[in-house]
Backbone as XML, in Angstrom:
<?xml version="1.0"?>
<chain id="A" units="angstrom">
  <residue number="1" name="MET">
    <atom name="N" x="34.530" y="0.622" z="38.367"/>
    <atom name="CA" x="34.154" y="-0.117" z="37.177"/>
    <atom name="C" x="32.697" y="-0.568" z="37.259"/>
  </residue>
  <residue number="2" name="SER">
    <atom name="N" x="32.245" y="-0.857" z="38.464"/>
    <atom name="CA" x="30.865" y="-1.298" z="38.637"/>
    <atom name="C" x="29.874" y="-0.229" z="38.172"/>
  </residue>
  <residue number="3" name="GLU">
    <atom name="N" x="30.173" y="1.025" z="38.469"/>
    <atom name="CA" x="29.285" y="2.115" z="38.051"/>
    <atom name="C" x="29.250" y="2.240" z="36.529"/>
  </residue>
  <residue number="4" name="ILE">
    <atom name="N" x="30.392" y="2.051" z="35.892"/>
    <atom name="CA" x="30.451" y="2.119" z="34.423"/>
    <atom name="C" x="29.622" y="0.999" z="33.820"/>
  </residue>
  <residue number="5" name="ARG">
    <atom name="N" x="29.758" y="-0.201" z="34.363"/>
    <atom name="CA" x="28.983" y="-1.343" z="33.861"/>
    <atom name="C" x="27.484" y="-1.106" z="34.025"/>
  </residue>
  <residue number="6" name="THR">
    <atom name="N" x="27.100" y="-0.607" z="35.192"/>
    <atom name="CA" x="25.680" y="-0.349" z="35.446"/>
    <atom name="C" x="25.135" y="0.707" z="34.498"/>
  </residue>
  <residue number="7" name="GLU">
    <atom name="N" x="25.883" y="1.762" z="34.296"/>
    <atom name="CA" x="25.426" y="2.831" z="33.401"/>
    <atom name="C" x="25.334" y="2.341" z="31.954"/>
  </residue>
  <residue number="8" name="ARG">
    <atom name="N" x="26.305" y="1.542" z="31.536"/>
    <atom name="CA" x="26.263" y="0.986" z="30.172"/>
    <atom name="C" x="25.044" y="0.088" z="30.015"/>
  </residue>
  <residue number="9" name="TRP">
    <atom name="N" x="24.756" y="-0.718" z="31.035"/>
    <atom name="CA" x="23.596" y="-1.601" z="30.993"/>
    <atom name="C" x="22.299" y="-0.797" z="30.837"/>
  </residue>
  <residue number="10" name="LYS">
    <atom name="N" x="22.194" y="0.296" z="31.593"/>
    <atom name="CA" x="20.993" y="1.142" z="31.497"/>
    <atom name="C" x="20.892" y="1.842" z="30.145"/>
  </residue>
  <residue number="11" name="GLU">
    <atom name="N" x="22.008" y="2.389" z="29.697"/>
    <atom name="CA" x="22.011" y="3.173" z="28.461"/>
    <atom name="C" x="21.733" y="2.319" z="27.224"/>
  </residue>
  <residue number="12" name="LEU">
    <atom name="N" x="22.246" y="1.101" z="27.205"/>
    <atom name="CA" x="22.126" y="0.250" z="26.014"/>
    <atom name="C" x="21.128" y="-0.886" z="26.198"/>
  </residue>
  <residue number="13" name="PHE">
    <atom name="N" x="20.200" y="-0.733" z="27.119"/>
    <atom name="CA" x="19.194" y="-1.757" z="27.385"/>
    <atom name="C" x="18.443" y="-2.125" z="26.101"/>
  </residue>
  <residue number="14" name="CYS">
    <atom name="N" x="18.302" y="-3.414" z="25.838"/>
    <atom name="CA" x="17.584" y="-3.958" z="24.668"/>
    <atom name="C" x="18.240" y="-3.601" z="23.333"/>
  </residue>
  <residue number="15" name="GLU">
    <atom name="N" x="19.511" y="-3.300" z="23.328"/>
    <atom name="CA" x="20.189" y="-2.987" z="22.069"/>
    <atom name="C" x="21.099" y="-4.119" z="21.613"/>
  </residue>
  <residue number="16" name="GLY">
    <atom name="N" x="21.160" y="-5.216" z="22.388"/>
    <atom name="CA" x="21.904" y="-6.387" z="21.956"/>
    <atom name="C" x="23.370" y="-6.427" z="22.336"/>
  </residue>
  <residue number="17" name="TYR">
    <atom name="N" x="23.797" y="-5.611" z="23.300"/>
    <atom name="CA" x="25.210" y="-5.576" z="23.678"/>
    <atom name="C" x="25.513" y="-6.347" z="24.956"/>
  </residue>
  <residue number="18" name="ARG">
    <atom name="N" x="24.512" y="-6.730" z="25.703"/>
    <atom name="CA" x="24.716" y="-7.275" z="27.044"/>
    <atom name="C" x="25.594" y="-8.531" z="27.062"/>
  </residue>
  <residue number="19" name="MET">
    <atom name="N" x="25.289" y="-9.502" z="26.221"/>
    <atom name="CA" x="26.059" y="-10.747" z="26.243"/>
    <atom name="C" x="27.524" y="-10.495" z="25.907"/>
  </residue>
  <residue number="20" name="MET">
    <atom name="N" x="27.782" y="-9.640" z="24.932"/>
    <atom name="CA" x="29.172" y="-9.350" z="24.570"/>
    <atom name="C" x="29.882" y="-8.590" z="25.695"/>
  </residue>
  <residue number="21" name="ASP">
    <atom name="N" x="29.169" y="-7.716" z="26.394"/>
    <atom name="CA" x="29.773" y="-7.022" z="27.534"/>
    <atom name="C" x="30.144" y="-8.013" z="28.635"/>
  </residue>
  <residue number="22" name="LEU">
    <atom name="N" x="29.228" y="-8.936" z="28.950"/>
    <atom name="CA" x="29.512" y="-9.930" z="29.982"/>
    <atom name="C" x="30.722" y="-10.769" z="29.600"/>
  </residue>
  <residue number="23" name="LYS">
    <atom name="N" x="30.790" y="-11.149" z="28.351"/>
    <atom name="CA" x="31.936" y="-11.928" z="27.876"/>
    <atom name="C" x="33.223" y="-11.116" z="27.993"/>
  </residue>
  <residue number="24" name="ARG">
    <atom name="N" x="33.200" y="-9.875" z="27.564"/>
    <atom name="CA" x="34.380" y="-9.010" z="27.605"/>
    <atom name="C" x="34.871" y="-8.821" z="29.038"/>
  </residue>
  <residue number="25" name="TRP">
    <atom name="N" x="33.936" y="-8.663" z="29.969"/>
    <atom name="CA" x="34.293" y="-8.420" z="31.361"/>
    <atom name="C" x="34.538" y="-9.709" z="32.144"/>
  </residue>
  <residue number="26" name="ASN">
    <atom name="N" x="34.377" y="-10.867" z="31.490"/>
    <atom name="CA" x="34.558" y="-12.174" z="32.119"/>
    <atom name="C" x="33.631" y="-12.345" z="33.327"/>
  </residue>
  <residue number="27" name="VAL">
    <atom name="N" x="32.357" y="-12.041" z="33.110"/>
    <atom name="CA" x="31.330" y="-12.130" z="34.136"/>
    <atom name="C" x="30.328" y="-13.206" z="33.714"/>
  </residue>
  <residue number="28" name="GLU">
    <atom name="N" x="29.863" y="-14.012" z="34.688"/>
    <atom name="CA" x="28.907" y="-15.054" z="34.337"/>
    <atom name="C" x="27.586" y="-14.457" z="33.877"/>
  </residue>
  <residue number="29" name="MET">
    <atom name="N" x="26.850" y="-15.229" z="33.109"/>
    <atom name="CA" x="25.560" y="-14.798" z="32.597"/>
    <atom name="C" x="24.469" y="-15.543" z="33.357"/>
  </residue>
  <residue number="30" name="ARG">
    <atom name="N" x="23.550" y="-14.794" z="33.962"/>
    <atom name="CA" x="22.432" y="-15.397" z="34.683"/>
    <atom name="C" x="21.138" y="-15.034" z="33.983"/>
  </residue>
  <residue number="31" name="ARG">
    <atom name="N" x="20.338" y="-16.054" z="33.718"/>
    <atom name="CA" x="19.029" y="-15.829" z="33.108"/>
    <atom name="C" x="17.978" y="-16.443" z="34.017"/>
  </residue>
  <residue number="32" name="THR">
    <atom name="N" x="16.801" y="-15.880" z="33.999"/>
    <atom name="CA" x="15.715" y="-16.432" z="34.788"/>
    <atom name="C" x="14.731" y="-17.122" z="33.862"/>
  </residue>
  <residue number="33" name="PRO">
    <atom name="N" x="14.099" y="-18.188" z="34.339"/>
    <atom name="CA" x="13.108" y="-18.848" z="33.489"/>
    <atom name="C" x="11.919" y="-17.932" z="33.231"/>
  </residue>
  <residue number="34" name="ALA">
    <atom name="N" x="11.213" y="-18.204" z="32.171"/>
    <atom name="CA" x="10.041" y="-17.397" z="31.826"/>
    <atom name="C" x="9.009" y="-17.474" z="32.940"/>
  </residue>
  <residue number="35" name="GLN">
    <atom name="N" x="8.216" y="-16.437" z="33.068"/>
    <atom name="CA" x="7.224" y="-16.375" z="34.132"/>
    <atom name="C" x="5.933" y="-17.106" z="33.799"/>
  </residue>
  <residue number="36" name="ASN">
    <atom name="N" x="5.828" y="-17.613" z="32.578"/>
    <atom name="CA" x="4.632" y="-18.381" z="32.235"/>
    <atom name="C" x="5.056" y="-19.736" z="31.692"/>
  </residue>
  <residue number="37" name="SER">
    <atom name="N" x="4.100" y="-20.583" z="31.406"/>
    <atom name="CA" x="4.417" y="-21.947" z="30.985"/>
    <atom name="C" x="4.518" y="-22.099" z="29.477"/>
  </residue>
  <residue number="38" name="SER">
    <atom name="N" x="4.501" y="-21.012" z="28.726"/>
    <atom name="CA" x="4.517" y="-21.130" z="27.275"/>
    <atom name="C" x="5.920" y="-21.010" z="26.687"/>
  </residue>
  <residue number="39" name="PHE">
    <atom name="N" x="6.946" y="-21.073" z="27.519"/>
    <atom name="CA" x="8.297" y="-20.970" z="26.968"/>
    <atom name="C" x="8.787" y="-22.338" z="26.504"/>
  </residue>
  <residue number="40" name="ILE">
    <atom name="N" x="9.756" y="-22.339" z="25.619"/>
    <atom name="CA" x="10.306" y="-23.571" z="25.062"/>
    <atom name="C" x="11.397" y="-24.080" z="25.991"/>
  </residue>
  <residue number="41" name="VAL">
    <atom name="N" x="11.333" y="-25.357" z="26.339"/>
    <atom name="CA" x="12.349" y="-25.970" z="27.181"/>
    <atom name="C" x="13.318" y="-26.729" z="26.288"/>
  </residue>
  <residue number="42" name="LEU">
    <atom name="N" x="14.570" y="-26.351" z="26.326"/>
    <atom name="CA" x="15.584" y="-27.006" z="25.516"/>
    <atom name="C" x="16.137" y="-28.221" z="26.249"/>
  </residue>
  <residue number="43" name="PRO">
    <atom name="N" x="16.633" y="-29.217" z="25.524"/>
    <atom name="CA" x="17.244" y="-30.380" z="26.182"/>
    <atom name="C" x="18.381" y="-29.940" z="27.097"/>
  </residue>
  <residue number="44" name="GLY">
    <atom name="N" x="18.432" y="-30.492" z="28.285"/>
    <atom name="CA" x="19.472" y="-30.119" z="29.236"/>
    <atom name="C" x="19.129" y="-28.887" z="30.043"/>
  </residue>
  <residue number="45" name="ALA">
    <atom name="N" x="17.955" y="-28.308" z="29.835"/>
    <atom name="CA" x="17.567" y="-27.103" z="30.566"/>
    <atom name="C" x="16.155" y="-27.247" z="31.118"/>
  </residue>
  <residue number="46" name="GLU">
    <atom name="N" x="15.780" y="-28.453" z="31.495"/>
    <atom name="CA" x="14.433" y="-28.684" z="31.993"/>
    <atom name="C" x="14.154" y="-27.845" z="33.242"/>
  </residue>
  <residue number="47" name="ASN">
    <atom name="N" x="12.965" y="-27.327" z="33.302"/>
    <atom name="CA" x="12.486" y="-26.560" z="34.460"/>
    <atom name="C" x="13.367" y="-25.364" z="34.804"/>
  </residue>
  <residue number="48" name="GLY">
    <atom name="N" x="14.005" y="-24.788" z="33.812"/>
    <atom name="CA" x="14.788" y="-23.591" z="34.043"/>
    <atom name="C" x="16.188" y="-23.824" z="34.571"/>
  </residue>
  <residue number="49" name="GLU">
    <atom name="N" x="16.577" y="-25.082" z="34.749"/>
    <atom name="CA" x="17.955" y="-25.325" z="35.182"/>
    <atom name="C" x="18.904" y="-25.035" z="34.029"/>
  </residue>
  <residue number="50" name="ASN">
    <atom name="N" x="20.148" y="-24.982" z="34.304"/>
    <atom name="CA" x="21.171" y="-24.664" z="33.302"/>
    <atom name="C" x="20.992" y="-23.250" z="32.766"/>
  </residue>
  <residue number="51" name="MET">
    <atom name="N" x="20.530" y="-22.350" z="33.605"/>
    <atom name="CA" x="20.293" y="-20.971" z="33.183"/>
    <atom name="C" x="21.468" y="-20.062" z="33.539"/>
  </residue>
  <residue number="52" name="VAL">
    <atom name="N" x="22.524" y="-20.616" z="34.128"/>
    <atom name="CA" x="23.698" y="-19.822" z="34.489"/>
    <atom name="C" x="24.878" y="-20.318" z="33.652"/>
  </residue>
  <residue number="53" name="LYS">
    <atom name="N" x="25.542" y="-19.411" z="32.984"/>
    <atom name="CA" x="26.762" y="-19.732" z="32.238"/>
    <atom name="C" x="27.907" y="-19.021" z="32.943"/>
  </residue>
  <residue number="54" name="GLU">
    <atom name="N" x="28.824" y="-19.803" z="33.501"/>
    <atom name="CA" x="29.944" y="-19.236" z="34.237"/>
    <atom name="C" x="30.842" y="-18.445" z="33.293"/>
  </residue>
  <residue number="55" name="ALA">
    <atom name="N" x="31.555" y="-17.501" z="33.849"/>
    <atom name="CA" x="32.519" y="-16.739" z="33.054"/>
    <atom name="C" x="33.536" y="-17.697" z="32.466"/>
  </residue>
  <residue number="56" name="GLY">
    <atom name="N" x="33.825" y="-17.559" z="31.180"/>
    <atom name="CA" x="34.771" y="-18.428" z="30.507"/>
    <atom name="C" x="34.152" y="-19.691" z="29.942"/>
  </residue>
  <residue number="57" name="ASN">
    <atom name="N" x="32.861" y="-19.915" z="30.141"/>
    <atom name="CA" x="32.188" y="-21.088" z="29.583"/>
    <atom name="C" x="32.274" y="-21.047" z="28.065"/>
  </residue>
  <residue number="58" name="TYR">
    <atom name="N" x="32.542" y="-22.183" z="27.443"/>
    <atom name="CA" x="32.709" y="-22.198" z="25.989"/>
    <atom name="C" x="31.435" y="-21.797" z="25.253"/>
  </residue>
  <residue number="59" name="ARG">
    <atom name="N" x="30.278" y="-21.866" z="25.890"/>
    <atom name="CA" x="29.036" y="-21.492" z="25.222"/>
    <atom name="C" x="28.888" y="-19.982" z="25.047"/>
  </residue>
  <residue number="60" name="PHE">
    <atom name="N" x="29.807" y="-19.200" z="25.601"/>
    <atom name="CA" x="29.818" y="-17.759" z="25.364"/>
    <atom name="C" x="30.250" y="-17.440" z="23.944"/>
  </residue>
  <residue number="61" name="VAL">
    <atom name="N" x="30.925" y="-18.385" z="23.289"/>
    <atom name="CA" x="31.456" y="-18.174" z="21.940"/>
    <atom name="C" x="30.849" y="-19.220" z="21.014"/>
  </residue>
  <residue number="62" name="TRP">
    <atom name="N" x="30.376" y="-18.795" z="19.868"/>
    <atom name="CA" x="29.818" y="-19.727" z="18.882"/>
    <atom name="C" x="30.942" y="-20.454" z="18.166"/>
  </residue>
  <residue number="63" name="PRO">
    <atom name="N" x="30.659" y="-21.659" z="17.649"/>
    <atom name="CA" x="31.675" y="-22.340" z="16.845"/>
    <atom name="C" x="31.880" y="-21.624" z="15.515"/>
  </residue>
  <residue number="64" name="ILE">
    <atom name="N" x="33.069" y="-21.730" z="14.978"/>
    <atom name="CA" x="33.332" y="-21.187" z="13.644"/>
    <atom name="C" x="32.660" y="-22.127" z="12.653"/>
  </residue>
  <residue number="65" name="PRO">
    <atom name="N" x="31.808" y="-21.627" z="11.762"/>
    <atom name="CA" x="31.115" y="-22.504" z="10.810"/>
    <atom name="C" x="32.104" y="-23.303" z="9.953"/>
  </residue>
  <residue number="66" name="GLN">
    <atom name="N" x="31.773" y="-24.557" z="9.700"/>
    <atom name="CA" x="32.655" y="-25.416" z="8.923"/>
    <atom name="C" x="32.919" y="-24.849" z="7.536"/>
  </residue>
  <residue number="67" name="ALA">
    <atom name="N" x="31.938" y="-24.194" z="6.932"/>
    <atom name="CA" x="32.129" y="-23.598" z="5.614"/>
    <atom name="C" x="33.217" y="-22.528" z="5.647"/>
  </residue>
  <residue number="68" name="GLU">
    <atom name="N" x="33.298" y="-21.771" z="6.750"/>
    <atom name="CA" x="34.345" y="-20.755" z="6.882"/>
    <atom name="C" x="35.719" y="-21.401" z="7.041"/>
  </residue>
  <residue number="69" name="ILE">
    <atom name="N" x="35.768" y="-22.474" z="7.806"/>
    <atom name="CA" x="37.035" y="-23.182" z="7.985"/>
    <atom name="C" x="37.493" y="-23.781" z="6.658"/>
  </residue>
  <residue number="70" name="ASP">
    <atom name="N" x="36.561" y="-24.362" z="5.899"/>
    <atom name="CA" x="36.904" y="-24.943" z="4.593"/>
    <atom name="C" x="37.366" y="-23.877" z="3.609"/>
  </residue>
  <residue number="71" name="ALA">
    <atom name="N" x="36.774" y="-22.687" z="3.680"/>
    <atom name="CA" x="37.109" y="-21.621" z="2.736"/>
    <atom name="C" x="38.428" y="-20.928" z="3.078"/>
  </residue>
  <residue number="72" name="ASN">
    <atom name="N" x="38.851" y="-21.014" z="4.329"/>
    <atom name="CA" x="40.072" y="-20.331" z="4.746"/>
    <atom name="C" x="41.012" y="-21.328" z="5.429"/>
  </residue>
  <residue number="73" name="PRO">
    <atom name="N" x="41.958" y="-21.909" z="4.695"/>
    <atom name="CA" x="42.830" y="-22.927" z="5.272"/>
    <atom name="C" x="43.704" y="-22.420" z="6.423"/>
  </residue>
  <residue number="74" name="GLN">
    <atom name="N" x="43.895" y="-21.119" z="6.554"/>
    <atom name="CA" x="44.735" y="-20.601" z="7.631"/>
    <atom name="C" x="44.072" y="-20.720" z="9.003"/>
  </residue>
  <residue number="75" name="ILE">
    <atom name="N" x="42.767" y="-20.914" z="9.052"/>
    <atom name="CA" x="42.094" y="-21.077" z="10.348"/>
    <atom name="C" x="41.693" y="-22.533" z="10.583"/>
  </residue>
  <residue number="76" name="LYS">
    <atom name="N" x="42.270" y="-23.435" z="9.826"/>
    <atom name="CA" x="41.909" y="-24.852" z="9.883"/>
    <atom name="C" x="41.956" y="-25.420" z="11.304"/>
  </residue>
  <residue number="77" name="ASP">
    <atom name="N" x="42.987" y="-25.107" z="12.056"/>
    <atom name="CA" x="43.157" y="-25.663" z="13.396"/>
    <atom name="C" x="42.808" y="-24.668" z="14.494"/>
  </residue>
  <residue number="78" name="GLN">
    <atom name="N" x="41.947" y="-23.695" z="14.205"/>
    <atom name="CA" x="41.655" y="-22.646" z="15.175"/>
    <atom name="C" x="40.188" y="-22.614" z="15.595"/>
  </residue>
  <residue number="79" name="GLN">
    <atom name="N" x="39.519" y="-23.761" z="15.633"/>
    <atom name="CA" x="38.127" y="-23.796" z="16.083"/>
    <atom name="C" x="38.065" y="-23.303" z="17.529"/>
  </residue>
  <residue number="80" name="ASN">
    <atom name="N" x="37.009" y="-22.618" z="17.876"/>
    <atom name="CA" x="36.843" y="-22.126" z="19.238"/>
    <atom name="C" x="36.820" y="-23.286" z="20.227"/>
  </residue>
  <residue number="81" name="PRO">
    <atom name="N" x="37.409" y="-23.117" z="21.403"/>
    <atom name="CA" x="37.476" y="-24.201" z="22.390"/>
    <atom name="C" x="36.087" y="-24.733" z="22.740"/>
  </residue>
  <residue number="82" name="GLY">
    <atom name="N" x="35.994" y="-26.051" z="22.876"/>
    <atom name="CA" x="34.733" y="-26.691" z="23.242"/>
    <atom name="C" x="33.947" y="-27.207" z="22.064"/>
  </residue>
  <residue number="83" name="TYR">
    <atom name="N" x="34.318" y="-26.848" z="20.846"/>
    <atom name="CA" x="33.585" y="-27.277" z="19.652"/>
    <atom name="C" x="34.460" y="-28.126" z="18.775"/>
  </residue>
</chain>
């Protein structure tokens, strides 16, 4: 499976599939801080910390927008975990 993952990573580089692949395979996401000082530091991520998202972390999935929940009563109680 490792060879398949590596080949997929090479073949689809910069095509926007990496995060979804990591989520599907239940693998943590590791990012490195920018190499220069012109990057934006978000709250809770000072100096490049908080750059690792463990497998299963709720931040792998976006919250369902409230407008979608309001428009579809059948998903009223199905917000993604953590939101």
